NUKE-721010 format. One record per residue: residue number from 1; residue in three letters; x, y, z of N, C-alpha, C in turn. Coordinates in Angstrom, 3 decimals, always signed. Atoms other than C-alpha are relative to their C-alpha. Example, Ala and Ser with C-alpha at 12.3 -4.5 7.8 and 13.67 -1.06 7.14 Angstrom:
# residues 2
<r n="1" res="ALA" n_c1="+0.890" n_c2="-1.190" n_c3="+0.000" ca_c1="+12.300" ca_c2="-4.500" ca_c3="+7.800" c_c1="+0.900" c_c2="+1.200" c_c3="+0.000"/>
<r n="2" res="SER" n_c1="-0.820" n_c2="-1.190" n_c3="-0.060" ca_c1="+13.670" ca_c2="-1.060" ca_c3="+7.140" c_c1="-0.770" c_c2="+1.090" c_c3="+0.730"/>
This chain:
# residues 117
<r n="1" res="GLN" n_c1="+0.848" n_c2="-1.187" n_c3="+0.000" ca_c1="+0.000" ca_c2="+0.000" ca_c3="+0.000" c_c1="+0.882" c_c2="+1.235" c_c3="+0.000"/>
<r n="2" res="LEU" n_c1="-0.777" n_c2="-1.228" n_c3="+0.101" ca_c1="+1.435" ca_c2="+3.333" ca_c3="-1.071" c_c1="-0.498" c_c2="+1.007" c_c3="+1.028"/>
<r n="3" res="ARG" n_c1="+0.393" n_c2="-0.923" n_c3="-1.058" ca_c1="+1.462" ca_c2="+5.820" ca_c3="+1.768" c_c1="+1.063" c_c2="+1.075" c_c3="+0.176"/>
<r n="4" res="LEU" n_c1="-0.874" n_c2="-1.114" n_c3="-0.328" ca_c1="+2.921" ca_c2="+9.226" ca_c3="+2.567" c_c1="-0.396" c_c2="+0.517" c_c3="+1.375"/>
<r n="5" res="GLU" n_c1="+0.285" n_c2="-0.522" n_c3="-1.332" ca_c1="+3.219" ca_c2="+10.581" ca_c3="+6.082" c_c1="+0.884" c_c2="+1.194" c_c3="+0.279"/>
<r n="6" res="GLU" n_c1="-0.730" n_c2="-1.215" n_c3="-0.323" ca_c1="+4.196" ca_c2="+14.119" ca_c3="+6.961" c_c1="+0.260" c_c2="+0.090" c_c3="+1.507"/>
<r n="7" res="SER" n_c1="-0.322" n_c2="-0.264" n_c3="-1.400" ca_c1="+5.859" ca_c2="+15.135" ca_c3="+10.214" c_c1="+0.835" c_c2="+1.271" c_c3="+0.074"/>
<r n="8" res="GLY" n_c1="-0.870" n_c2="-1.155" n_c3="-0.200" ca_c1="+7.730" ca_c2="+18.057" ca_c3="+11.701" c_c1="-0.722" c_c2="+1.312" c_c3="+0.179"/>
<r n="9" res="GLY" n_c1="+0.742" n_c2="-1.230" n_c3="-0.203" ca_c1="+4.962" ca_c2="+20.586" ca_c3="+11.949" c_c1="-0.032" c_c2="+0.386" c_c3="+1.469"/>
<r n="10" res="GLY" n_c1="+0.086" n_c2="-0.469" n_c3="-1.369" ca_c1="+4.323" ca_c2="+22.612" ca_c3="+15.046" c_c1="-0.106" c_c2="+1.499" c_c3="+0.053"/>
<r n="11" res="LEU" n_c1="+0.082" n_c2="-1.437" n_c3="-0.242" ca_c1="+4.502" ca_c2="+26.088" ca_c3="+16.479" c_c1="+1.371" c_c2="+0.632" c_c3="-0.188"/>
<r n="12" res="ALA" n_c1="-1.248" n_c2="-0.724" n_c3="+0.197" ca_c1="+7.166" ca_c2="+28.525" ca_c3="+15.356" c_c1="-0.255" c_c2="+1.491" c_c3="+0.117"/>
<r n="13" res="GLN" n_c1="+0.104" n_c2="-1.458" n_c3="-0.063" ca_c1="+7.823" ca_c2="+32.206" ca_c3="+15.906" c_c1="+0.320" c_c2="+0.605" c_c3="-1.360"/>
<r n="14" res="PRO" n_c1="-0.388" n_c2="-0.695" n_c3="+1.237" ca_c1="+8.027" ca_c2="+34.680" ca_c3="+13.038" c_c1="+1.522" c_c2="+0.111" c_c3="-0.083"/>
<r n="15" res="GLY" n_c1="-1.437" n_c2="+0.004" n_c3="+0.196" ca_c1="+11.512" ca_c2="+34.490" ca_c3="+11.599" c_c1="+0.656" c_c2="-1.315" c_c3="+0.331"/>
<r n="16" res="GLY" n_c1="-0.538" n_c2="+1.296" n_c3="-0.374" ca_c1="+11.943" ca_c2="+30.970" ca_c3="+12.890" c_c1="+0.022" c_c2="-0.991" c_c3="-1.151"/>
<r n="17" res="SER" n_c1="-0.136" n_c2="+1.052" n_c3="+1.005" ca_c1="+12.459" ca_c2="+27.700" ca_c3="+11.064" c_c1="-0.672" c_c2="-1.281" c_c3="+0.465"/>
<r n="18" res="LEU" n_c1="+0.488" n_c2="+1.362" n_c3="-0.220" ca_c1="+10.864" ca_c2="+24.296" ca_c3="+10.777" c_c1="+0.440" c_c2="-0.845" c_c3="-1.171"/>
<r n="19" res="ARG" n_c1="-0.342" n_c2="+0.943" n_c3="+1.067" ca_c1="+11.795" ca_c2="+21.228" ca_c3="+8.803" c_c1="-1.054" c_c2="-1.088" c_c3="-0.030"/>
<r n="20" res="LEU" n_c1="+1.015" n_c2="+1.029" n_c3="+0.167" ca_c1="+8.996" ca_c2="+19.058" ca_c3="+7.523" c_c1="+0.597" c_c2="-1.199" c_c3="-0.715"/>
<r n="21" res="ALA" n_c1="-0.428" n_c2="+1.224" n_c3="+0.655" ca_c1="+9.496" ca_c2="+15.468" ca_c3="+6.471" c_c1="-1.206" c_c2="-0.708" c_c3="-0.591"/>
<r n="22" res="CYS" n_c1="+1.030" n_c2="+0.781" n_c3="+0.686" ca_c1="+7.466" ca_c2="+13.355" ca_c3="+4.075" c_c1="+0.579" c_c2="-1.389" c_c3="-0.223"/>
<r n="23" res="ALA" n_c1="-0.536" n_c2="+1.360" n_c3="+0.073" ca_c1="+8.104" ca_c2="+9.648" ca_c3="+4.558" c_c1="-0.904" c_c2="-0.873" c_c3="-0.854"/>
<r n="24" res="ALA" n_c1="+0.739" n_c2="+0.886" n_c3="+0.900" ca_c1="+7.071" ca_c2="+7.198" ca_c3="+1.871" c_c1="+0.088" c_c2="-1.443" c_c3="+0.483"/>
<r n="25" res="SER" n_c1="-0.003" n_c2="+1.433" n_c3="-0.281" ca_c1="+6.073" ca_c2="+3.610" ca_c3="+2.504" c_c1="-0.781" c_c2="-0.699" c_c3="-1.097"/>
<r n="26" res="GLY" n_c1="+0.672" n_c2="+0.762" n_c3="+1.040" ca_c1="+5.060" ca_c2="+0.953" ca_c3="+0.051" c_c1="+0.503" c_c2="+0.281" c_c3="-1.399"/>
<r n="27" res="PHE" n_c1="-0.582" n_c2="-0.284" n_c3="+1.310" ca_c1="+7.072" ca_c2="+2.473" ca_c3="-2.780" c_c1="+1.305" c_c2="+0.763" c_c3="+0.205"/>
<r n="28" res="THR" n_c1="-1.239" n_c2="-0.761" n_c3="-0.074" ca_c1="+10.423" ca_c2="+4.036" ca_c3="-3.538" c_c1="-0.218" c_c2="+1.346" c_c3="-0.688"/>
<r n="29" res="LEU" n_c1="+0.152" n_c2="-1.344" n_c3="+0.542" ca_c1="+10.921" ca_c2="+7.672" ca_c3="-4.449" c_c1="+0.689" c_c2="+0.180" c_c3="-1.341"/>
<r n="30" res="ASP" n_c1="-0.811" n_c2="-0.138" n_c3="+1.206" ca_c1="+13.111" ca_c2="+6.959" ca_c3="-7.453" c_c1="-0.811" c_c2="+0.394" c_c3="-1.226"/>
<r n="31" res="TYR" n_c1="+0.796" n_c2="-0.214" n_c3="+1.206" ca_c1="+10.213" ca_c2="+7.210" ca_c3="-9.892" c_c1="-1.134" c_c2="+0.984" c_c3="+0.212"/>
<r n="32" res="TYR" n_c1="+1.080" n_c2="-0.922" n_c3="-0.321" ca_c1="+8.078" ca_c2="+9.874" ca_c3="-8.268" c_c1="+0.540" c_c2="+1.408" c_c3="+0.258"/>
<r n="33" res="ALA" n_c1="-0.218" n_c2="-1.377" n_c3="-0.419" ca_c1="+8.204" ca_c2="+13.623" ca_c3="-8.216" c_c1="-0.807" c_c2="+0.224" c_c3="+1.278"/>
<r n="34" res="ILE" n_c1="+0.674" n_c2="-0.275" n_c3="-1.261" ca_c1="+7.263" ca_c2="+14.920" ca_c3="-4.781" c_c1="-0.252" c_c2="+1.491" c_c3="+0.134"/>
<r n="35" res="GLY" n_c1="+0.361" n_c2="-1.397" n_c3="-0.182" ca_c1="+5.414" ca_c2="+18.127" ca_c3="-4.193" c_c1="-0.434" c_c2="+0.274" c_c3="+1.426"/>
<r n="36" res="TRP" n_c1="+0.516" n_c2="-0.477" n_c3="-1.282" ca_c1="+4.659" ca_c2="+20.121" ca_c3="-1.058" c_c1="-1.090" c_c2="+1.032" c_c3="-0.282"/>
<r n="37" res="PHE" n_c1="+1.140" n_c2="-0.884" n_c3="+0.142" ca_c1="+1.378" ca_c2="+21.951" ca_c3="-0.702" c_c1="-0.409" c_c2="+0.484" c_c3="+1.391"/>
<r n="38" res="ARG" n_c1="+0.574" n_c2="-0.426" n_c3="-1.269" ca_c1="-0.414" ca_c2="+23.887" ca_c3="+1.980" c_c1="-1.391" c_c2="+0.554" c_c3="-0.240"/>
<r n="39" res="GLN" n_c1="+1.334" n_c2="-0.586" n_c3="+0.069" ca_c1="-3.912" ca_c2="+24.982" ca_c3="+2.739" c_c1="-0.275" c_c2="+0.701" c_c3="+1.319"/>
<r n="40" res="ALA" n_c1="+0.353" n_c2="-0.786" n_c3="-1.181" ca_c1="-4.701" ca_c2="+27.752" ca_c3="+5.159" c_c1="-1.507" c_c2="+0.014" c_c3="+0.152"/>
<r n="41" res="LEU" n_c1="+1.432" n_c2="-0.003" n_c3="-0.288" ca_c1="-8.083" ca_c2="+28.037" ca_c3="+6.800" c_c1="-0.720" c_c2="+0.997" c_c3="-0.885"/>
<r n="42" res="GLY" n_c1="+0.787" n_c2="-0.871" n_c3="+0.842" ca_c1="-10.578" ca_c2="+29.430" ca_c3="+4.349" c_c1="+0.622" c_c2="+0.343" c_c3="-1.334"/>
<r n="43" res="LYS" n_c1="-0.678" n_c2="-0.299" n_c3="+1.255" ca_c1="-8.138" ca_c2="+29.458" ca_c3="+1.456" c_c1="+0.160" c_c2="-1.270" c_c3="-0.826"/>
<r n="44" res="GLU" n_c1="-0.229" n_c2="+1.135" n_c3="+0.882" ca_c1="-7.445" ca_c2="+27.247" ca_c3="-1.513" c_c1="+1.385" c_c2="-0.602" c_c3="+0.229"/>
<r n="45" res="ARG" n_c1="-1.293" n_c2="+0.662" n_c3="-0.106" ca_c1="-4.644" ca_c2="+24.741" ca_c3="-1.560" c_c1="+1.011" c_c2="+0.671" c_c3="-0.924"/>
<r n="46" res="GLU" n_c1="-1.063" n_c2="-0.677" n_c3="+0.738" ca_c1="-1.370" ca_c2="+26.239" ca_c3="-2.708" c_c1="+1.182" c_c2="-0.948" c_c3="-0.199"/>
<r n="47" res="GLY" n_c1="-1.204" n_c2="+0.772" n_c3="+0.271" ca_c1="+1.486" ca_c2="+24.400" ca_c3="-4.388" c_c1="+1.223" c_c2="+0.795" c_c3="+0.388"/>
<r n="48" res="LEU" n_c1="-1.168" n_c2="-0.701" n_c3="-0.513" ca_c1="+4.816" ca_c2="+25.282" ca_c3="-2.769" c_c1="+1.279" c_c2="-0.391" c_c3="-0.716"/>
<r n="49" res="SER" n_c1="-1.275" n_c2="+0.450" n_c3="+0.560" ca_c1="+7.540" ca_c2="+23.162" ca_c3="-4.260" c_c1="-0.198" c_c2="-1.348" c_c3="-0.665"/>
<r n="50" res="CYS" n_c1="-0.018" n_c2="+1.315" n_c3="+0.638" ca_c1="+8.322" ca_c2="+20.182" ca_c3="-6.394" c_c1="+1.448" c_c2="-0.398" c_c3="-0.213"/>
<r n="51" res="ILE" n_c1="-1.318" n_c2="+0.537" n_c3="+0.300" ca_c1="+11.387" ca_c2="+17.997" ca_c3="-6.590" c_c1="-0.195" c_c2="-1.180" c_c3="-0.935"/>
<r n="52" res="SER" n_c1="+0.163" n_c2="+1.040" n_c3="+1.007" ca_c1="+11.819" ca_c2="+15.724" ca_c3="-9.588" c_c1="+0.383" c_c2="-1.370" c_c3="+0.548"/>
<r n="53" res="ALA" n_c1="-0.249" n_c2="+1.373" n_c3="-0.442" ca_c1="+12.099" ca_c2="+11.955" ca_c3="-9.349" c_c1="+1.484" c_c2="-0.253" c_c3="+0.260"/>
<r n="54" res="ASN" n_c1="-1.433" n_c2="+0.243" n_c3="-0.189" ca_c1="+15.871" ca_c2="+12.006" ca_c3="-9.740" c_c1="+0.653" c_c2="+1.068" c_c3="+0.877"/>
<r n="55" res="GLY" n_c1="-0.508" n_c2="-1.033" n_c3="-0.905" ca_c1="+16.215" ca_c2="+15.038" ca_c3="-7.453" c_c1="+0.783" c_c2="+1.093" c_c3="-0.680"/>
<r n="56" res="GLY" n_c1="-0.828" n_c2="-0.969" n_c3="+0.702" ca_c1="+17.896" ca_c2="+17.060" ca_c3="-10.140" c_c1="-0.672" c_c2="+1.328" c_c3="-0.288"/>
<r n="57" res="SER" n_c1="+0.738" n_c2="-1.224" n_c3="+0.311" ca_c1="+15.185" ca_c2="+19.670" ca_c3="-10.559" c_c1="-0.916" c_c2="+0.344" c_c3="+1.154"/>
<r n="58" res="ARG" n_c1="+0.875" n_c2="-0.497" n_c3="-1.061" ca_c1="+13.388" ca_c2="+21.799" ca_c3="-7.999" c_c1="-0.687" c_c2="+1.264" c_c3="-0.482"/>
<r n="59" res="LYS" n_c1="+0.746" n_c2="-1.216" n_c3="+0.327" ca_c1="+10.712" ca_c2="+24.401" ca_c3="-8.425" c_c1="-0.706" c_c2="+0.486" c_c3="+1.258"/>
<r n="60" res="TYR" n_c1="+0.614" n_c2="-0.596" n_c3="-1.180" ca_c1="+9.224" ca_c2="+26.810" ca_c3="-5.896" c_c1="-1.018" c_c2="+1.056" c_c3="-0.403"/>
<r n="61" res="ALA" n_c1="+0.946" n_c2="-1.094" n_c3="+0.171" ca_c1="+6.238" ca_c2="+29.078" ca_c3="-5.648" c_c1="+0.673" c_c2="+1.312" c_c3="+0.388"/>
<r n="62" res="GLU" n_c1="-0.585" n_c2="-1.310" n_c3="-0.296" ca_c1="+7.062" ca_c2="+32.778" ca_c3="-5.571" c_c1="-0.154" c_c2="+0.371" c_c3="+1.471"/>
<r n="63" res="SER" n_c1="+0.281" n_c2="-0.362" n_c3="-1.397" ca_c1="+5.562" ca_c2="+33.046" ca_c3="-2.106" c_c1="+1.018" c_c2="-0.577" c_c3="+0.982"/>
<r n="64" res="VAL" n_c1="-0.946" n_c2="+0.635" n_c3="-0.923" ca_c1="+8.253" ca_c2="+30.783" ca_c3="-0.628" c_c1="+1.423" c_c2="-0.027" c_c3="-0.545"/>
<r n="65" res="LYS" n_c1="-1.319" n_c2="+0.048" n_c3="+0.627" ca_c1="+11.171" ca_c2="+31.175" ca_c3="-3.017" c_c1="+1.004" c_c2="+0.795" c_c3="+0.831"/>
<r n="66" res="GLY" n_c1="-1.027" n_c2="-0.645" n_c3="-0.814" ca_c1="+14.339" ca_c2="+32.010" ca_c3="-1.118" c_c1="-0.139" c_c2="-0.271" c_c3="+1.493"/>
<r n="67" res="ARG" n_c1="+0.213" n_c2="+0.325" n_c3="-1.422" ca_c1="+12.851" ca_c2="+30.906" ca_c3="+2.211" c_c1="-0.137" c_c2="-1.492" c_c3="+0.233"/>
<r n="68" res="PHE" n_c1="+0.226" n_c2="+1.436" n_c3="-0.118" ca_c1="+11.847" ca_c2="+27.280" ca_c3="+1.639" c_c1="+0.896" c_c2="-0.732" c_c3="-0.993"/>
<r n="69" res="SER" n_c1="-0.755" n_c2="+0.855" n_c3="+0.918" ca_c1="+13.895" ca_c2="+24.492" ca_c3="+0.115" c_c1="-0.407" c_c2="-1.445" c_c3="+0.224"/>
<r n="70" res="THR" n_c1="+0.402" n_c2="+1.395" n_c3="-0.082" ca_c1="+13.145" ca_c2="+20.877" ca_c3="-0.633" c_c1="+1.147" c_c2="-0.891" c_c3="-0.440"/>
<r n="71" res="ASP" n_c1="-1.069" n_c2="+0.937" n_c3="+0.318" ca_c1="+15.436" ca_c2="+17.888" ca_c3="-0.764" c_c1="-0.512" c_c2="-1.418" c_c3="+0.194"/>
<r n="72" res="LYS" n_c1="+0.457" n_c2="+1.392" n_c3="-0.026" ca_c1="+15.175" ca_c2="+14.163" ca_c3="-1.114" c_c1="+1.125" c_c2="-0.896" c_c3="+0.482"/>
<r n="73" res="ASP" n_c1="-0.925" n_c2="+1.050" n_c3="-0.433" ca_c1="+16.893" ca_c2="+11.315" ca_c3="+0.711" c_c1="-0.615" c_c2="-1.313" c_c3="-0.455"/>
<r n="74" res="THR" n_c1="+0.610" n_c2="+1.193" n_c3="+0.591" ca_c1="+16.109" ca_c2="+8.333" ca_c3="-1.490" c_c1="+0.194" c_c2="-1.223" c_c3="+0.880"/>
<r n="75" res="ALA" n_c1="-0.274" n_c2="+1.158" n_c3="-0.856" ca_c1="+17.738" ca_c2="+5.853" ca_c3="+0.879" c_c1="-0.965" c_c2="-0.060" c_c3="+1.170"/>
<r n="76" res="LYS" n_c1="+0.934" n_c2="-0.065" n_c3="-1.125" ca_c1="+15.483" ca_c2="+7.020" ca_c3="+3.713" c_c1="-1.443" c_c2="+0.118" c_c3="-0.474"/>
<r n="77" res="LYS" n_c1="+1.341" n_c2="-0.125" n_c3="+0.582" ca_c1="+12.506" ca_c2="+7.340" ca_c3="+1.341" c_c1="-0.726" c_c2="+1.200" c_c3="+0.596"/>
<r n="78" res="THR" n_c1="+0.550" n_c2="-1.187" n_c3="-0.659" ca_c1="+11.950" ca_c2="+10.805" ca_c3="+2.727" c_c1="+0.357" c_c2="+1.253" c_c3="-0.798"/>
<r n="79" res="VAL" n_c1="-0.208" n_c2="-1.302" n_c3="+0.615" ca_c1="+11.533" ca_c2="+14.236" ca_c3="+1.216" c_c1="-0.220" c_c2="+1.051" c_c3="+1.080"/>
<r n="80" res="TYR" n_c1="+0.036" n_c2="-1.022" n_c3="-1.030" ca_c1="+12.111" ca_c2="+17.331" ca_c3="+3.313" c_c1="-0.415" c_c2="+1.348" c_c3="-0.571"/>
<r n="81" res="LEU" n_c1="+0.268" n_c2="-1.394" n_c3="+0.323" ca_c1="+10.832" ca_c2="+20.869" ca_c3="+3.257" c_c1="+0.575" c_c2="+0.837" c_c3="+1.130"/>
<r n="82" res="GLN" n_c1="-0.621" n_c2="-0.883" n_c3="-0.971" ca_c1="+13.123" ca_c2="+23.256" ca_c3="+5.073" c_c1="-0.633" c_c2="+1.376" c_c3="-0.132"/>
<r n="83" res="MET" n_c1="+0.706" n_c2="-1.280" n_c3="+0.023" ca_c1="+11.235" ca_c2="+26.404" ca_c3="+5.989" c_c1="+0.711" c_c2="+0.983" c_c3="+0.918"/>
<r n="84" res="ASN" n_c1="-0.713" n_c2="-1.019" n_c3="-0.759" ca_c1="+13.188" ca_c2="+29.453" ca_c3="+7.094" c_c1="-0.739" c_c2="+1.331" c_c3="-0.075"/>
<r n="85" res="ASN" n_c1="+0.593" n_c2="-1.346" n_c3="-0.039" ca_c1="+12.207" ca_c2="+33.009" ca_c3="+7.969" c_c1="-1.529" c_c2="-0.076" c_c3="-0.095"/>
<r n="86" res="LEU" n_c1="+1.442" n_c2="+0.223" n_c3="+0.039" ca_c1="+8.671" ca_c2="+31.910" ca_c3="+8.697" c_c1="-0.772" c_c2="+1.279" c_c3="+0.294"/>
<r n="87" res="LYS" n_c1="+0.868" n_c2="-1.163" n_c3="-0.148" ca_c1="+5.871" ca_c2="+34.455" ca_c3="+8.489" c_c1="-1.362" c_c2="-0.460" c_c3="+0.512"/>
<r n="88" res="PHE" n_c1="+1.346" n_c2="+0.338" n_c3="-0.498" ca_c1="+2.414" ca_c2="+34.600" ca_c3="+10.032" c_c1="-0.812" c_c2="-0.683" c_c3="-1.106"/>
<r n="89" res="GLU" n_c1="+0.806" n_c2="+0.526" n_c3="+1.103" ca_c1="+0.950" ca_c2="+33.873" ca_c3="+6.602" c_c1="+0.426" c_c2="-1.392" c_c3="-0.450"/>
<r n="90" res="ASP" n_c1="-0.381" n_c2="+1.387" n_c3="+0.289" ca_c1="+2.801" ca_c2="+30.544" ca_c3="+6.469" c_c1="-0.810" c_c2="-0.995" c_c3="+0.822"/>
<r n="91" res="THR" n_c1="+0.848" n_c2="+0.881" n_c3="-0.793" ca_c1="+0.324" ca_c2="+29.157" ca_c3="+8.986" c_c1="-0.960" c_c2="-0.740" c_c3="-0.908"/>
<r n="92" res="ALA" n_c1="+0.837" n_c2="+0.816" n_c3="+0.884" ca_c1="-1.448" ca_c2="+26.278" ca_c3="+7.256" c_c1="+0.210" c_c2="-1.472" c_c3="+0.324"/>
<r n="93" res="LEU" n_c1="-0.199" n_c2="+1.442" n_c3="-0.015" ca_c1="-1.845" ca_c2="+22.544" ca_c3="+6.971" c_c1="+0.861" c_c2="-0.348" c_c3="-1.221"/>
<r n="94" res="TYR" n_c1="-0.963" n_c2="+0.302" n_c3="+1.055" ca_c1="+1.092" ca_c2="+21.247" ca_c3="+4.933" c_c1="-0.094" c_c2="-1.468" c_c3="-0.403"/>
<r n="95" res="TYR" n_c1="+0.126" n_c2="+1.346" n_c3="+0.550" ca_c1="+0.816" ca_c2="+18.200" ca_c3="+2.660" c_c1="+1.168" c_c2="-0.281" c_c3="-0.949"/>
<r n="96" res="CYS" n_c1="-0.863" n_c2="+0.415" n_c3="+1.092" ca_c1="+3.168" ca_c2="+16.228" ca_c3="+0.493" c_c1="-0.803" c_c2="-0.936" c_c3="-0.901"/>
<r n="97" res="ALA" n_c1="+0.694" n_c2="+0.839" n_c3="+0.965" ca_c1="+2.105" ca_c2="+14.358" ca_c3="-2.612" c_c1="+1.013" c_c2="-0.566" c_c3="-0.985"/>
<r n="98" res="ALA" n_c1="-0.898" n_c2="+0.687" n_c3="+0.933" ca_c1="+3.702" ca_c2="+11.943" ca_c3="-5.068" c_c1="-0.639" c_c2="-0.087" c_c3="-1.369"/>
<r n="99" res="ALA" n_c1="+0.468" n_c2="+0.024" n_c3="+1.382" ca_c1="+3.407" ca_c2="+12.101" ca_c3="-8.838" c_c1="+0.844" c_c2="-0.977" c_c3="-0.810"/>
<r n="100" res="PRO" n_c1="-0.736" n_c2="+0.935" n_c3="+0.861" ca_c1="+4.407" ca_c2="+9.064" ca_c3="-10.925" c_c1="+0.114" c_c2="+0.512" c_c3="-1.433"/>
<r n="101" res="THR" n_c1="-0.037" n_c2="-0.602" n_c3="+1.334" ca_c1="+3.614" ca_c2="+11.006" ca_c3="-14.089" c_c1="-0.165" c_c2="+1.506" c_c3="+0.182"/>
<r n="102" res="ASN" n_c1="+0.220" n_c2="-1.445" n_c3="-0.123" ca_c1="+2.247" ca_c2="+14.541" ca_c3="-14.405" c_c1="-1.112" c_c2="+0.344" c_c3="+0.972"/>
<r n="103" res="THR" n_c1="+1.120" n_c2="-0.209" n_c3="-0.918" ca_c1="-0.483" ca_c2="+14.113" ca_c3="-11.818" c_c1="+0.374" c_c2="-0.506" c_c3="+1.388"/>
<r n="104" res="TYR" n_c1="-0.230" n_c2="+0.444" n_c3="-1.377" ca_c1="-0.200" ca_c2="+13.963" ca_c3="-8.049" c_c1="-1.102" c_c2="-0.992" c_c3="+0.367"/>
<r n="105" res="GLU" n_c1="+0.979" n_c2="+1.055" n_c3="-0.216" ca_c1="-1.857" ca_c2="+10.690" ca_c3="-7.221" c_c1="-0.091" c_c2="-0.450" c_c3="+1.457"/>
<r n="106" res="TYR" n_c1="-0.036" n_c2="+0.486" n_c3="-1.380" ca_c1="-0.855" ca_c2="+9.970" ca_c3="-3.628" c_c1="+0.281" c_c2="+1.172" c_c3="+0.917"/>
<r n="107" res="TRP" n_c1="-0.069" n_c2="-1.134" n_c3="-0.902" ca_c1="-1.323" ca_c2="+12.367" ca_c3="-0.749" c_c1="+0.132" c_c2="-0.461" c_c3="+1.444"/>
<r n="108" res="GLY" n_c1="-0.053" n_c2="+0.238" n_c3="-1.426" ca_c1="-0.414" ca_c2="+12.444" ca_c3="+2.900" c_c1="-1.167" c_c2="+0.677" c_c3="+0.700"/>
<r n="109" res="GLN" n_c1="+1.097" n_c2="-0.558" n_c3="-0.802" ca_c1="-2.732" ca_c2="+13.524" ca_c3="+5.716" c_c1="+0.282" c_c2="+1.428" c_c3="+0.451"/>
<r n="110" res="GLY" n_c1="-0.339" n_c2="-1.380" n_c3="-0.334" ca_c1="-0.871" ca_c2="+16.729" ca_c3="+6.439" c_c1="+0.568" c_c2="+0.164" c_c3="+1.399"/>
<r n="111" res="THR" n_c1="-0.532" n_c2="-0.377" n_c3="-1.300" ca_c1="+0.975" ca_c2="+18.349" ca_c3="+9.310" c_c1="-0.211" c_c2="+1.500" c_c3="+0.175"/>
<r n="112" res="GLN" n_c1="+0.358" n_c2="-1.401" n_c3="-0.235" ca_c1="-0.053" ca_c2="+21.639" ca_c3="+10.891" c_c1="+1.223" c_c2="+0.831" c_c3="+0.356"/>
<r n="113" res="VAL" n_c1="-1.030" n_c2="-0.980" n_c3="-0.327" ca_c1="+2.310" ca_c2="+24.591" ca_c3="+10.941" c_c1="-0.700" c_c2="+1.281" c_c3="+0.442"/>
<r n="114" res="THR" n_c1="+0.569" n_c2="-1.239" n_c3="-0.529" ca_c1="+1.409" ca_c2="+27.579" ca_c3="+13.080" c_c1="+1.135" c_c2="+0.958" c_c3="+0.325"/>
<r n="115" res="VAL" n_c1="-1.007" n_c2="-1.026" n_c3="-0.263" ca_c1="+3.476" ca_c2="+30.740" ca_c3="+13.096" c_c1="-0.665" c_c2="+1.076" c_c3="+0.845"/>
<r n="116" res="SER" n_c1="+0.617" n_c2="-0.926" n_c3="-0.944" ca_c1="+2.703" ca_c2="+32.890" ca_c3="+16.081" c_c1="+1.044" c_c2="+0.510" c_c3="+0.968"/>
<r n="117" res="SER" n_c1="-0.900" n_c2="-0.556" n_c3="-0.998" ca_c1="+4.456" ca_c2="+35.194" ca_c3="+18.487" c_c1="-0.613" c_c2="-0.125" c_c3="+1.392"/>
């Protein structure tokens, strides 16, 4: 059974950092692009980043470019989202998803990130 599980969310202060992890089970990451998304209360889901299957390509949304970075540890079957210089508006439920082709087909349950002073 293919499964993704996010972890690492929590409470952070403005300007602080958090590192989210997306652990895969039931499949390897070698053939899947992994994306990070978030959804704040009352807002639509927003795509944040994508790392290609071979890890050679990364893309970021303008809202997080320069603050967030994503990386993949294929041996650990885990993809990370490093979030620096957090802002109040980064508060949201964060998800990871796996895309075997051009469509994200597998989703995790999400981890909550709250930025508050």
